[in-house]
C-alpha positions as CSV (number, residue, x, y, z in Angstrom):
1,M,57.6,-77.4,-117.8
2,G,60.9,-76.1,-117.8
3,I,63.5,-78.7,-118.6
4,Y,63.4,-79.7,-114.5
5,C,59.9,-80.3,-114.3
6,M,59.3,-83.8,-115.5
7,D,57.7,-86.6,-114.1
8,E,59.4,-90.0,-113.6
9,S,57.8,-91.6,-116.8
10,E,59.2,-88.8,-119.2
11,K,61.8,-88.8,-120.8
12,R,63.8,-86.1,-122.5
13,L,64.9,-87.3,-126.1
14,K,66.2,-84.1,-127.8
15,Q,66.9,-80.7,-126.8
16,E,68.7,-77.8,-128.9
17,D,69.5,-73.9,-128.1
18,C,67.3,-72.4,-131.1
19,N,65.1,-69.9,-132.3
20,E,61.3,-69.6,-132.6
21,D,60.2,-67.3,-135.4
22,T,58.1,-64.9,-132.7
23,L,59.2,-66.4,-129.2
24,G,63.0,-65.7,-130.3
25,A,65.8,-67.3,-128.7
26,G,65.6,-70.0,-126.3
27,I,65.9,-73.9,-125.4
28,L,63.8,-76.6,-127.5
29,T,62.9,-79.8,-125.1
30,L,61.6,-82.9,-127.4
31,T,60.1,-85.3,-124.4
32,N,58.3,-88.9,-125.1
33,K,54.9,-87.1,-123.8
34,R,55.9,-83.2,-124.9
35,I,57.5,-80.6,-126.6
36,A,58.8,-77.2,-124.8
37,F,60.2,-74.2,-125.4
38,D,61.9,-72.2,-122.6
39,K,63.4,-69.0,-123.0
40,T,67.1,-67.8,-122.7
41,R,68.4,-64.5,-122.2
42,G,72.2,-64.6,-122.7
43,R,74.7,-61.6,-122.4
44,I,77.6,-61.3,-124.5
45,A,80.0,-59.7,-122.4
46,D,80.6,-62.7,-119.8
47,F,78.7,-65.3,-122.5
48,T,76.1,-66.4,-119.6
49,K,73.0,-68.0,-120.4
50,K,69.8,-68.2,-117.8
51,I,66.9,-70.2,-118.6
52,G,63.8,-68.1,-118.4
53,D,60.2,-68.8,-118.7
54,T,58.5,-71.9,-120.4
55,V,56.2,-69.9,-123.2
56,L,55.0,-73.0,-125.2
57,D,54.1,-76.7,-123.7
58,V,52.6,-78.7,-126.1
59,Q,51.3,-82.1,-125.4
60,L,52.5,-84.4,-128.6
61,G,48.7,-85.3,-128.7
62,D,47.9,-82.1,-129.7
63,I,50.4,-81.9,-132.5
64,T,48.4,-82.0,-136.2
65,K,51.5,-82.0,-138.2
66,V,55.1,-81.8,-138.4
67,W,57.4,-80.3,-141.6
68,K,60.5,-78.7,-142.3
69,E,60.7,-75.8,-144.6
70,G,63.3,-73.6,-145.8
71,L,66.2,-73.3,-148.0
72,L,68.8,-71.3,-146.5
73,I,67.2,-71.0,-143.4
74,K,65.8,-74.6,-142.6
75,K,63.6,-75.3,-139.6
76,V,61.1,-77.6,-138.5
77,C,57.4,-76.5,-138.2
78,F,54.8,-77.8,-136.2
79,T,50.9,-77.0,-136.0
80,A,49.5,-77.9,-132.5
81,K,45.9,-77.4,-130.9
82,T,46.5,-74.8,-128.2
83,A,43.8,-72.8,-125.5
84,E,43.9,-69.9,-129.0
85,G,43.2,-72.6,-131.0
86,E,45.5,-73.7,-134.1
87,K,48.9,-72.5,-134.0
88,T,52.4,-72.9,-135.8
89,F,55.8,-72.7,-134.6
90,K,59.0,-73.0,-136.4
91,F,61.9,-73.6,-134.9
92,G,65.7,-72.8,-136.5
93,V,67.6,-75.9,-135.3
94,F,70.6,-77.5,-136.6
95,N,69.6,-80.6,-138.1
96,T,65.7,-80.1,-139.5
97,G,65.4,-83.5,-140.8
98,S,66.4,-85.6,-137.6
99,W,63.8,-83.2,-135.6
100,Q,61.0,-83.9,-137.5
101,K,61.9,-87.5,-137.9
102,D,62.0,-87.4,-133.7
103,I,58.4,-85.6,-133.2
104,Q,57.0,-87.7,-135.7
105,N,58.7,-91.2,-134.3
106,A,57.4,-89.6,-130.1
107,I,53.9,-88.7,-131.9
108,D,53.7,-92.4,-133.1
109,S,55.1,-93.8,-130.1
110,L,52.4,-92.2,-128.0
111,N,49.5,-93.5,-130.4
112,S,50.3,-97.1,-130.3
């Protein structure tokens, strides 16, 4: 998807720099249709960050469960149907409760 490849009816709802347990560092984007995660590459020396490949692009209708977990290191998590079967993703975002609510609201809006 990349954050620049949305169609006209798609609206960005939320976006955050974060880490995913297996995918690494990147930018998590929630739209009214999907969740995407774009890898980032950064250099400490000059504080630049470049957006790389989209490594996750999941339609909201393919998400089967959303929750948050963790006491010290909090994560928003979701399980989705992918070409390889069901997979779980865990993102270390700033406000896990807000992300969980916004993902669930986007799914509910899509289904209504």
